[in-house]
N, CA, C, O and the ligand as a Tripos MOL2 file, in Angstrom:
@<TRIPOS>MOLECULE
protein
  261   259    66     0     0
PROTEIN
NO_CHARGES

@<TRIPOS>ATOM
      1 N          12.3370   -5.6950   -1.8110 N.3       1 MET1
      2 CA         10.9560   -5.5730   -1.3220 C.3       1 MET1
      3 C          10.1000   -4.9030   -2.3890 C.2       1 MET1
      4 O          10.5660   -4.0050   -3.0910 O.2       1 MET1
      5 N           8.8500   -5.3380   -2.5130 N.am      2 PRO2
      6 CA          7.9700   -4.7380   -3.5180 C.3       2 PRO2
      7 C           7.7010   -3.2690   -3.2040 C.2       2 PRO2
      8 O           7.5380   -2.8820   -2.0470 O.2       2 PRO2
      9 N           7.6570   -2.4640   -4.2630 N.am      3 VAL3
     10 CA          7.3560   -1.0360   -4.1470 C.3       3 VAL3
     11 C           6.1780   -0.7230   -5.0550 C.2       3 VAL3
     12 O           6.1600   -1.1210   -6.2200 O.2       3 VAL3
     13 N           5.1940   -0.0090   -4.5200 N.am      4 VAL4
     14 CA          4.0390    0.4040   -5.3260 C.3       4 VAL4
     15 C           3.9320    1.9230   -5.2650 C.2       4 VAL4
     16 O           3.9970    2.5130   -4.1870 O.2       4 VAL4
     17 N           3.7690    2.5470   -6.4180 N.am      5 THR5
     18 CA          3.5330    3.9880   -6.4640 C.3       5 THR5
     19 C           2.0480    4.2410   -6.2640 C.2       5 THR5
     20 O           1.2010    3.6140   -6.9010 O.2       5 THR5
     21 N           1.7480    5.1800   -5.3560 N.am      6 VAL6
     22 CA          0.3500    5.4750   -5.0380 C.3       6 VAL6
     23 C           0.0890    6.9610   -5.2220 C.2       6 VAL6
     24 O           0.7850    7.8000   -4.6510 O.2       6 VAL6
     25 N          -0.9160    7.2750   -6.0190 N.am      7 LYS7
     26 CA         -1.3100    8.6710   -6.2080 C.3       7 LYS7
     27 C          -2.4950    8.9980   -5.3190 C.2       7 LYS7
     28 O          -3.3470    8.1520   -5.0500 O.2       7 LYS7
     29 N          -2.5300   10.2500   -4.8680 N.am      8 GLY8
     30 CA         -3.7000   10.7310   -4.1430 C.3       8 GLY8
     31 C          -3.5300   10.8250   -2.6440 C.2       8 GLY8
     32 O          -4.4400   11.2770   -1.9490 O.2       8 GLY8
     33 N          -2.3690   10.4030   -2.1210 N.am      9 MET9
     34 CA         -2.1480   10.5060   -0.6760 C.3       9 MET9
     35 C          -1.7010   11.9350   -0.3470 C.2       9 MET9
     36 O          -0.7570   12.4520   -0.9440 O.2       9 MET9
     37 N          -2.3930   12.5650    0.6110 N.am     10 ARG10
     38 CA         -2.0890   13.9720    0.8930 C.3      10 ARG10
     39 C          -1.7090   14.2530    2.3440 C.2      10 ARG10
     40 O          -1.1350   15.3030    2.6330 O.2      10 ARG10
     41 N          -2.0070   13.3600    3.2390 N.am     11 CYS11
     42 CA         -1.7090   13.6680    4.6430 C.3      11 CYS11
     43 C          -1.5030   12.3640    5.4200 C.2      11 CYS11
     44 O          -1.5860   11.2720    4.8590 O.2      11 CYS11
     45 N          -1.2340   12.5000    6.7080 N.am     12 GLN12
     46 CA         -0.9690   11.3190    7.5300 C.3      12 GLN12
     47 C          -2.2000   10.4200    7.6520 C.2      12 GLN12
     48 O          -2.0830    9.2190    7.8960 O.2      12 GLN12
     49 N          -3.3650   11.0100    7.4830 N.am     13 HIS13
     50 CA         -4.5690   10.1940    7.5190 C.3      13 HIS13
     51 C          -4.6040    9.2360    6.3360 C.2      13 HIS13
     52 O          -4.9710    8.0700    6.4800 O.2      13 HIS13
     53 N          -4.2210    9.7370    5.1700 N.am     14 CYS14
     54 CA         -4.1350    8.8800    3.9800 C.3      14 CYS14
     55 C          -3.1060    7.7760    4.2140 C.2      14 CYS14
     56 O          -3.3420    6.6140    3.8860 O.2      14 CYS14
     57 N          -1.9740    8.1530    4.7800 N.am     15 VAL15
     58 CA         -0.9170    7.1810    5.0510 C.3      15 VAL15
     59 C          -1.4430    6.0620    5.9540 C.2      15 VAL15
     60 O          -1.1880    4.8810    5.7170 O.2      15 VAL15
     61 N          -2.1790    6.4580    6.9890 N.am     16 ALA16
     62 CA         -2.7280    5.4740    7.9240 C.3      16 ALA16
     63 C          -3.7370    4.5650    7.2310 C.2      16 ALA16
     64 O          -3.7710    3.3600    7.4800 O.2      16 ALA16
     65 N          -4.5650    5.1510    6.3530 N.am     17 SER17
     66 CA         -5.5730    4.3520    5.6420 C.3      17 SER17
     67 C          -4.9150    3.3170    4.7340 C.2      17 SER17
     68 O          -5.3180    2.1540    4.7100 O.2      17 SER17
     69 N          -3.9040    3.7500    3.9900 N.am     18 VAL18
     70 CA         -3.2180    2.8390    3.0690 C.3      18 VAL18
     71 C          -2.4840    1.7520    3.8540 C.2      18 VAL18
     72 O          -2.5030    0.5790    3.4800 O.2      18 VAL18
     73 N          -1.8470    2.1550    4.9270 N.am     19 THR19
     74 CA         -1.1260    1.1850    5.7540 C.3      19 THR19
     75 C          -2.0730    0.1190    6.2830 C.2      19 THR19
     76 O          -1.7650   -1.0720    6.2540 O.2      19 THR19
     77 N          -3.2280    0.5600    6.7660 N.am     20 LYS20
     78 CA         -4.2080   -0.3710    7.3260 C.3      20 LYS20
     79 C          -4.7310   -1.3170    6.2440 C.2      20 LYS20
     80 O          -4.8250   -2.5260    6.4610 O.2      20 LYS20
     81 N          -5.0690   -0.7590    5.0770 N.am     21 ALA21
     82 CA         -5.6330   -1.5780    3.9960 C.3      21 ALA21
     83 C          -4.6400   -2.6520    3.5490 C.2      21 ALA21
     84 O          -5.0190   -3.7930    3.2870 O.2      21 ALA21
     85 N          -3.3680   -2.2700    3.4670 N.am     22 LEU22
     86 CA         -2.3730   -3.2410    2.9920 C.3      22 LEU22
     87 C          -2.0430   -4.2860    4.0400 C.2      22 LEU22
     88 O          -1.7870   -5.4470    3.7210 O.2      22 LEU22
     89 N          -2.0500   -3.8630    5.2900 N.am     23 THR23
     90 CA         -1.7690   -4.8000    6.3660 C.3      23 THR23
     91 C          -2.8290   -5.8980    6.4180 C.2      23 THR23
     92 O          -2.5720   -7.0080    6.8830 O.2      23 THR23
     93 N          -4.0310   -5.5620    5.9280 N.am     24 GLU24
     94 CA         -5.1180   -6.5460    5.9360 C.3      24 GLU24
     95 C          -5.0400   -7.5380    4.7760 C.2      24 GLU24
     96 O          -5.7820   -8.5200    4.7470 O.2      24 GLU24
     97 N          -4.1310   -7.2810    3.8060 N.am     25 VAL25
     98 CA         -3.9640   -8.2400    2.7090 C.3      25 VAL25
     99 C          -3.1470   -9.4250    3.2260 C.2      25 VAL25
    100 O          -2.0780   -9.2470    3.8110 O.2      25 VAL25
    101 N          -3.6550  -10.6150    3.0060 N.am     26 ASP26
    102 CA         -3.0040  -11.8210    3.5130 C.3      26 ASP26
    103 C          -1.5920  -11.9540    2.9420 C.2      26 ASP26
    104 O          -1.4140  -11.9680    1.7240 O.2      26 ASP26
    105 N          -0.6030  -12.0520    3.8060 N.am     27 GLY27
    106 CA          0.7750  -12.2460    3.3660 C.3      27 GLY27
    107 C           1.6120  -10.9780    3.3400 C.2      27 GLY27
    108 O           2.8280  -11.0320    3.1550 O.2      27 GLY27
    109 N           0.9540   -9.8280    3.5270 N.am     28 VAL28
    110 CA          1.6790   -8.5530    3.5240 C.3      28 VAL28
    111 C           1.9990   -8.1430    4.9490 C.2      28 VAL28
    112 O           1.1450   -8.2030    5.8340 O.2      28 VAL28
    113 N           3.2590   -7.7200    5.1650 N.am     29 LYS29
    114 CA          3.5960   -7.1620    6.4800 C.3      29 LYS29
    115 C           4.6390   -6.0680    6.3350 C.2      29 LYS29
    116 O           5.1680   -5.8450    5.2460 O.2      29 LYS29
    117 N           4.9310   -5.3930    7.4260 N.am     30 ASP30
    118 CA          5.9230   -4.3150    7.4550 C.3      30 ASP30
    119 C           5.6510   -3.2770    6.3640 C.2      30 ASP30
    120 O           6.5320   -2.9560    5.5660 O.2      30 ASP30
    121 N           4.4460   -2.7670    6.3380 N.am     31 VAL31
    122 CA          4.0630   -1.7550    5.3460 C.3      31 VAL31
    123 C           4.6740   -0.4100    5.7300 C.2      31 VAL31
    124 O           4.4830    0.0760    6.8450 O.2      31 VAL31
    125 N           5.4160    0.1870    4.7860 N.am     32 ALA32
    126 CA          6.0090    1.5050    5.0240 C.3      32 ALA32
    127 C           5.5770    2.4420    3.9050 C.2      32 ALA32
    128 O           5.8760    2.2020    2.7350 O.2      32 ALA32
    129 N           4.8730    3.5100    4.2680 N.am     33 VAL33
    130 CA          4.3660    4.4590    3.2870 C.3      33 VAL33
    131 C           5.2080    5.7250    3.3300 C.2      33 VAL33
    132 O           5.4330    6.2910    4.4000 O.2      33 VAL33
    133 N           5.6780    6.1750    2.1540 N.am     34 SER34
    134 CA          6.3640    7.4590    2.0570 C.3      34 SER34
    135 C           5.4270    8.4580    1.3930 C.2      34 SER34
    136 O           5.1190    8.3450    0.2060 O.2      34 SER34
    137 N           4.9840    9.4280    2.1650 N.am     35 LEU35
    138 CA          4.0640   10.4430    1.6470 C.3      35 LEU35
    139 C           4.7760   11.3200    0.6090 C.2      35 LEU35
    140 O           4.1910   11.6630   -0.4180 O.2      35 LEU35
    141 N           6.0340   11.6810    0.8760 N.am     36 GLU36
    142 CA          6.7750   12.5580   -0.0430 C.3      36 GLU36
    143 C           6.9850   11.8940   -1.4020 C.2      36 GLU36
    144 O           6.7970   12.5140   -2.4480 O.2      36 GLU36
    145 N           7.3760   10.6240   -1.3640 N.am     37 LYS37
    146 CA          7.6380    9.9070   -2.6180 C.3      37 LYS37
    147 C           6.3630    9.3680   -3.2530 C.2      37 LYS37
    148 O           6.3580    9.0410   -4.4400 O.2      37 LYS37
    149 N           5.2810    9.2710   -2.4830 N.am     38 GLY38
    150 CA          4.0730    8.6550   -2.9970 C.3      38 GLY38
    151 C           4.3000    7.1770   -3.2520 C.2      38 GLY38
    152 O           3.8730    6.6360   -4.2720 O.2      38 GLY38
    153 N           4.9750    6.5330   -2.3180 N.am     39 GLU39
    154 CA          5.3360    5.1310   -2.4900 C.3      39 GLU39
    155 C           4.9830    4.2960   -1.2730 C.2      39 GLU39
    156 O           4.9760    4.7750   -0.1390 O.2      39 GLU39
    157 N           4.6930    3.0430   -1.5430 N.am     40 VAL40
    158 CA          4.4690    2.0840   -0.4670 C.3      40 VAL40
    159 C           5.4500    0.9240   -0.6490 C.2      40 VAL40
    160 O           5.5870    0.3740   -1.7420 O.2      40 VAL40
    161 N           6.1150    0.5720    0.4190 N.am     41 ILE41
    162 CA          7.0200   -0.5740    0.4070 C.3      41 ILE41
    163 C           6.5200   -1.5810    1.4360 C.2      41 ILE41
    164 O           6.0620   -1.1950    2.5110 O.2      41 ILE41
    165 N           6.6060   -2.8570    1.1140 N.am     42 TYR42
    166 CA          6.1580   -3.8560    2.0820 C.3      42 TYR42
    167 C           6.9890   -5.1270    1.9470 C.2      42 TYR42
    168 O           7.7100   -5.3110    0.9660 O.2      42 TYR42
    169 N           6.8810   -5.9770    2.9200 N.am     43 THR43
    170 CA          7.5050   -7.2860    2.8180 C.3      43 THR43
    171 C           6.3980   -8.3410    2.8110 C.2      43 THR43
    172 O           5.2450   -8.0670    3.1460 O.2      43 THR43
    173 N           6.7880   -9.5540    2.4170 N.am     44 GLU44
    174 CA          5.8110  -10.6300    2.2710 C.3      44 GLU44
    175 C           6.1630  -11.8070    3.1750 C.2      44 GLU44
    176 O           7.3300  -12.1780    3.3030 O.2      44 GLU44
    177 N           5.1660  -12.3740    3.7860 N.am     45 THR45
    178 CA          5.3830  -13.5890    4.5570 C.3      45 THR45
    179 C           5.1520  -14.8220    3.6710 C.2      45 THR45
    180 O           5.4630  -15.9480    4.0580 O.2      45 THR45
    181 N           4.5970  -14.5820    2.4730 N.am     46 LYS46
    182 CA          4.4010  -15.6120    1.4460 C.3      46 LYS46
    183 C           4.1960  -14.8510    0.1400 C.2      46 LYS46
    184 O           3.9480  -13.6460    0.1740 O.2      46 LYS46
    185 N           4.2920  -15.5150   -1.0050 N.am     47 PRO47
    186 CA          4.1220  -14.7720   -2.2630 C.3      47 PRO47
    187 C           2.7440  -14.1150   -2.3410 C.2      47 PRO47
    188 O           1.7150  -14.7580   -2.1350 O.2      47 PRO47
    189 N           2.7560  -12.8230   -2.6430 N.am     48 VAL48
    190 CA          1.5080  -12.0760   -2.7530 C.3      48 VAL48
    191 C           1.4280  -11.4850   -4.1540 C.2      48 VAL48
    192 O           2.3890  -10.8910   -4.6430 O.2      48 VAL48
    193 N           0.2830  -11.6500   -4.7890 N.am     49 ASP49
    194 CA          0.0530  -11.0610   -6.1020 C.3      49 ASP49
    195 C          -0.0370   -9.5450   -5.9600 C.2      49 ASP49
    196 O          -0.8880   -9.0410   -5.2260 O.2      49 ASP49
    197 N           0.8370   -8.8090   -6.6600 N.am     50 MET50
    198 CA          0.8290   -7.3580   -6.5120 C.3      50 MET50
    199 C          -0.4960   -6.7480   -6.9690 C.2      50 MET50
    200 O          -0.8850   -5.6800   -6.4960 O.2      50 MET50
    201 N          -1.1800   -7.4160   -7.8770 N.am     51 ALA51
    202 CA         -2.4890   -6.9300   -8.3190 C.3      51 ALA51
    203 C          -3.4640   -6.8640   -7.1470 C.2      51 ALA51
    204 O          -4.3270   -5.9880   -7.0880 O.2      51 ALA51
    205 N          -3.3110   -7.7950   -6.2250 N.am     52 GLU52
    206 CA         -4.1710   -7.8200   -5.0460 C.3      52 GLU52
    207 C          -3.8660   -6.6310   -4.1320 C.2      52 GLU52
    208 O          -4.7640   -6.0240   -3.5480 O.2      52 GLU52
    209 N          -2.5870   -6.3220   -4.0290 N.am     53 VAL53
    210 CA         -2.1520   -5.1780   -3.2270 C.3      53 VAL53
    211 C          -2.6830   -3.8810   -3.8400 C.2      53 VAL53
    212 O          -3.2030   -3.0150   -3.1370 O.2      53 VAL53
    213 N          -2.5420   -3.7670   -5.1440 N.am     54 LYS54
    214 CA         -3.0150   -2.5600   -5.8420 C.3      54 LYS54
    215 C          -4.5270   -2.4330   -5.7240 C.2      54 LYS54
    216 O          -5.0530   -1.3330   -5.5570 O.2      54 LYS54
    217 N          -5.2200   -3.5570   -5.8120 N.am     55 ALA55
    218 CA         -6.6860   -3.5310   -5.6950 C.3      55 ALA55
    219 C          -7.1100   -3.0230   -4.3220 C.2      55 ALA55
    220 O          -8.0850   -2.2810   -4.2010 O.2      55 ALA55
    221 N          -6.3750   -3.4250   -3.2880 N.am     56 ALA56
    222 CA         -6.6950   -2.9790   -1.9240 C.3      56 ALA56
    223 C          -6.5180   -1.4720   -1.8010 C.2      56 ALA56
    224 O          -7.2790   -0.8070   -1.0980 O.2      56 ALA56
    225 N          -5.5150   -0.9380   -2.4850 N.am     57 ILE57
    226 CA         -5.2760    0.5110   -2.4650 C.3      57 ILE57
    227 C          -6.3810    1.2410   -3.2260 C.2      57 ILE57
    228 O          -6.9150    2.2460   -2.7590 O.2      57 ILE57
    229 N          -6.7100    0.7210   -4.3980 N.am     58 ASN58
    230 CA         -7.7340    1.3670   -5.2260 C.3      58 ASN58
    231 C          -9.1100    1.3290   -4.5520 C.2      58 ASN58
    232 O          -9.9080    2.2550   -4.6970 O.2      58 ASN58
    233 N          -9.3710    0.2560   -3.8230 N.am     59 ARG59
    234 CA        -10.6610    0.0900   -3.1570 C.3      59 ARG59
    235 C         -10.9520    1.2020   -2.1510 C.2      59 ARG59
    236 O         -12.1080    1.5710   -1.9430 O.2      59 ARG59
    237 N          -9.8940    1.7370   -1.5240 N.am     60 ILE60
    238 CA        -10.1310    2.7780   -0.5250 C.3      60 ILE60
    239 C          -9.9430    4.1790   -1.1070 C.2      60 ILE60
    240 O          -9.8460    5.1570   -0.3650 O.2      60 ILE60
    241 N          -9.8930    4.2730   -2.4280 N.am     61 GLY61
    242 CA         -9.9770    5.5890   -3.0550 C.3      61 GLY61
    243 C          -8.6570    6.2160   -3.4990 C.2      61 GLY61
    244 O          -8.6230    7.3910   -3.8650 O.2      61 GLY61
    245 N          -7.5690    5.4400   -3.4690 N.am     62 PHE62
    246 CA         -6.3090    5.9660   -3.9850 C.3      62 PHE62
    247 C          -5.9920    5.2570   -5.3050 C.2      62 PHE62
    248 O          -6.6500    4.2850   -5.6780 O.2      62 PHE62
    249 N          -4.9740    5.7630   -6.0000 N.am     63 GLU63
    250 CA         -4.6630    5.1750   -7.2900 C.3      63 GLU63
    251 C          -3.2890    4.5210   -7.2580 C.2      63 GLU63
    252 O          -2.2630    5.2000   -7.2230 O.2      63 GLU63
    253 N          -3.2850    3.1850   -7.2720 N.am     64 ALA64
    254 CA         -2.0350    2.4460   -7.3350 C.3      64 ALA64
    255 C          -1.5890    2.3590   -8.7890 C.2      64 ALA64
    256 O          -2.3390    1.9040   -9.6520 O.2      64 ALA64
    257 N          -0.3580    2.7990   -9.0510 N.am     65 VAL65
    258 CA          0.1330    2.8260  -10.4320 C.3      65 VAL65
    259 C           0.9300    1.5580  -10.7380 C.2      65 VAL65
    260 O           1.4270    1.3950  -11.8530 O.2      65 VAL65
    261 CU         -5.1210   12.4150    3.8300 Cu       66 CU66
@<TRIPOS>BOND
     1     1     2 1
     2     2     3 1
     3     3     4 2
     4     3     5 am
     5     5     6 1
     6     6     7 1
     7     7     8 2
     8     7     9 am
     9     9    10 1
    10    10    11 1
    11    11    12 2
    12    11    13 am
    13    13    14 1
    14    14    15 1
    15    15    16 2
    16    15    17 am
    17    17    18 1
    18    18    19 1
    19    19    20 2
    20    19    21 am
    21    21    22 1
    22    22    23 1
    23    23    24 2
    24    23    25 am
    25    25    26 1
    26    26    27 1
    27    27    28 2
    28    27    29 am
    29    29    30 1
    30    30    31 1
    31    31    32 2
    32    31    33 am
    33    33    34 1
    34    34    35 1
    35    35    36 2
    36    35    37 am
    37    37    38 1
    38    38    39 1
    39    39    40 2
    40    39    41 am
    41    41    42 1
    42    42    43 1
    43    43    44 2
    44    43    45 am
    45    45    46 1
    46    46    47 1
    47    47    48 2
    48    47    49 am
    49    49    50 1
    50    50    51 1
    51    51    52 2
    52    51    53 am
    53    53    54 1
    54    54    55 1
    55    55    56 2
    56    55    57 am
    57    57    58 1
    58    58    59 1
    59    59    60 2
    60    59    61 am
    61    61    62 1
    62    62    63 1
    63    63    64 2
    64    63    65 am
    65    65    66 1
    66    66    67 1
    67    67    68 2
    68    67    69 am
    69    69    70 1
    70    70    71 1
    71    71    72 2
    72    71    73 am
    73    73    74 1
    74    74    75 1
    75    75    76 2
    76    75    77 am
    77    77    78 1
    78    78    79 1
    79    79    80 2
    80    79    81 am
    81    81    82 1
    82    82    83 1
    83    83    84 2
    84    83    85 am
    85    85    86 1
    86    86    87 1
    87    87    88 2
    88    87    89 am
    89    89    90 1
    90    90    91 1
    91    91    92 2
    92    91    93 am
    93    93    94 1
    94    94    95 1
    95    95    96 2
    96    95    97 am
    97    97    98 1
    98    98    99 1
    99    99   100 2
   100    99   101 am
   101   101   102 1
   102   102   103 1
   103   103   104 2
   104   103   105 am
   105   105   106 1
   106   106   107 1
   107   107   108 2
   108   107   109 am
   109   109   110 1
   110   110   111 1
   111   111   112 2
   112   111   113 am
   113   113   114 1
   114   114   115 1
   115   115   116 2
   116   115   117 am
   117   117   118 1
   118   118   119 1
   119   119   120 2
   120   119   121 am
   121   121   122 1
   122   122   123 1
   123   123   124 2
   124   123   125 am
   125   125   126 1
   126   126   127 1
   127   127   128 2
   128   127   129 am
   129   129   130 1
   130   130   131 1
   131   131   132 2
   132   131   133 am
   133   133   134 1
   134   134   135 1
   135   135   136 2
   136   135   137 am
   137   137   138 1
   138   138   139 1
   139   139   140 2
   140   139   141 am
   141   141   142 1
   142   142   143 1
   143   143   144 2
   144   143   145 am
   145   145   146 1
   146   146   147 1
   147   147   148 2
   148   147   149 am
   149   149   150 1
   150   150   151 1
   151   151   152 2
   152   151   153 am
   153   153   154 1
   154   154   155 1
   155   155   156 2
   156   155   157 am
   157   157   158 1
   158   158   159 1
   159   159   160 2
   160   159   161 am
   161   161   162 1
   162   162   163 1
   163   163   164 2
   164   163   165 am
   165   165   166 1
   166   166   167 1
   167   167   168 2
   168   167   169 am
   169   169   170 1
   170   170   171 1
   171   171   172 2
   172   171   173 am
   173   173   174 1
   174   174   175 1
   175   175   176 2
   176   175   177 am
   177   177   178 1
   178   178   179 1
   179   179   180 2
   180   179   181 am
   181   181   182 1
   182   182   183 1
   183   183   184 2
   184   183   185 am
   185   185   186 1
   186   186   187 1
   187   187   188 2
   188   187   189 am
   189   189   190 1
   190   190   191 1
   191   191   192 2
   192   191   193 am
   193   193   194 1
   194   194   195 1
   195   195   196 2
   196   195   197 am
   197   197   198 1
   198   198   199 1
   199   199   200 2
   200   199   201 am
   201   201   202 1
   202   202   203 1
   203   203   204 2
   204   203   205 am
   205   205   206 1
   206   206   207 1
   207   207   208 2
   208   207   209 am
   209   209   210 1
   210   210   211 1
   211   211   212 2
   212   211   213 am
   213   213   214 1
   214   214   215 1
   215   215   216 2
   216   215   217 am
   217   217   218 1
   218   218   219 1
   219   219   220 2
   220   219   221 am
   221   221   222 1
   222   222   223 1
   223   223   224 2
   224   223   225 am
   225   225   226 1
   226   226   227 1
   227   227   228 2
   228   227   229 am
   229   229   230 1
   230   230   231 1
   231   231   232 2
   232   231   233 am
   233   233   234 1
   234   234   235 1
   235   235   236 2
   236   235   237 am
   237   237   238 1
   238   238   239 1
   239   239   240 2
   240   239   241 am
   241   241   242 1
   242   242   243 1
   243   243   244 2
   244   243   245 am
   245   245   246 1
   246   246   247 1
   247   247   248 2
   248   247   249 am
   249   249   250 1
   250   250   251 1
   251   251   252 2
   252   251   253 am
   253   253   254 1
   254   254   255 1
   255   255   256 2
   256   255   257 am
   257   257   258 1
   258   258   259 1
   259   259   260 2
@<TRIPOS>SUBSTRUCTURE
     1 MET1         2 RESIDUE 1 A MET
     2 PRO2         6 RESIDUE 1 A PRO
     3 VAL3        10 RESIDUE 1 A VAL
     4 VAL4        14 RESIDUE 1 A VAL
     5 THR5        18 RESIDUE 1 A THR
     6 VAL6        22 RESIDUE 1 A VAL
     7 LYS7        26 RESIDUE 1 A LYS
     8 GLY8        30 RESIDUE 1 A GLY
     9 MET9        34 RESIDUE 1 A MET
    10 ARG10       38 RESIDUE 1 A ARG
    11 CYS11       42 RESIDUE 1 A CYS
    12 GLN12       46 RESIDUE 1 A GLN
    13 HIS13       50 RESIDUE 1 A HIS
    14 CYS14       54 RESIDUE 1 A CYS
    15 VAL15       58 RESIDUE 1 A VAL
    16 ALA16       62 RESIDUE 1 A ALA
    17 SER17       66 RESIDUE 1 A SER
    18 VAL18       70 RESIDUE 1 A VAL
    19 THR19       74 RESIDUE 1 A THR
    20 LYS20       78 RESIDUE 1 A LYS
    21 ALA21       82 RESIDUE 1 A ALA
    22 LEU22       86 RESIDUE 1 A LEU
    23 THR23       90 RESIDUE 1 A THR
    24 GLU24       94 RESIDUE 1 A GLU
    25 VAL25       98 RESIDUE 1 A VAL
    26 ASP26      102 RESIDUE 1 A ASP
    27 GLY27      106 RESIDUE 1 A GLY
    28 VAL28      110 RESIDUE 1 A VAL
    29 LYS29      114 RESIDUE 1 A LYS
    30 ASP30      118 RESIDUE 1 A ASP
    31 VAL31      122 RESIDUE 1 A VAL
    32 ALA32      126 RESIDUE 1 A ALA
    33 VAL33      130 RESIDUE 1 A VAL
    34 SER34      134 RESIDUE 1 A SER
    35 LEU35      138 RESIDUE 1 A LEU
    36 GLU36      142 RESIDUE 1 A GLU
    37 LYS37      146 RESIDUE 1 A LYS
    38 GLY38      150 RESIDUE 1 A GLY
    39 GLU39      154 RESIDUE 1 A GLU
    40 VAL40      158 RESIDUE 1 A VAL
    41 ILE41      162 RESIDUE 1 A ILE
    42 TYR42      166 RESIDUE 1 A TYR
    43 THR43      170 RESIDUE 1 A THR
    44 GLU44      174 RESIDUE 1 A GLU
    45 THR45      178 RESIDUE 1 A THR
    46 LYS46      182 RESIDUE 1 A LYS
    47 PRO47      186 RESIDUE 1 A PRO
    48 VAL48      190 RESIDUE 1 A VAL
    49 ASP49      194 RESIDUE 1 A ASP
    50 MET50      198 RESIDUE 1 A MET
    51 ALA51      202 RESIDUE 1 A ALA
    52 GLU52      206 RESIDUE 1 A GLU
    53 VAL53      210 RESIDUE 1 A VAL
    54 LYS54      214 RESIDUE 1 A LYS
    55 ALA55      218 RESIDUE 1 A ALA
    56 ALA56      222 RESIDUE 1 A ALA
    57 ILE57      226 RESIDUE 1 A ILE
    58 ASN58      230 RESIDUE 1 A ASN
    59 ARG59      234 RESIDUE 1 A ARG
    60 ILE60      238 RESIDUE 1 A ILE
    61 GLY61      242 RESIDUE 1 A GLY
    62 PHE62      246 RESIDUE 1 A PHE
    63 GLU63      250 RESIDUE 1 A GLU
    64 ALA64      254 RESIDUE 1 A ALA
    65 VAL65      258 RESIDUE 1 A VAL
    66 CU66       261 GROUP 0 **** ****
């Protein structure tokens, strides 16, 4: 499963925001955010460009590495 490192998440509210933003990307599902690791893991229902996933994270104010 794809893993993205995300900087700037500090609380459960951030986790919820990132989860929501990624769930809205077409083809992304089962988004799991680890606050401790600063990581997001997801599965795909079809091939998804990771750049699109990272852009969705950056758009809401976090930094996808
Ligand atoms: Cu927060």
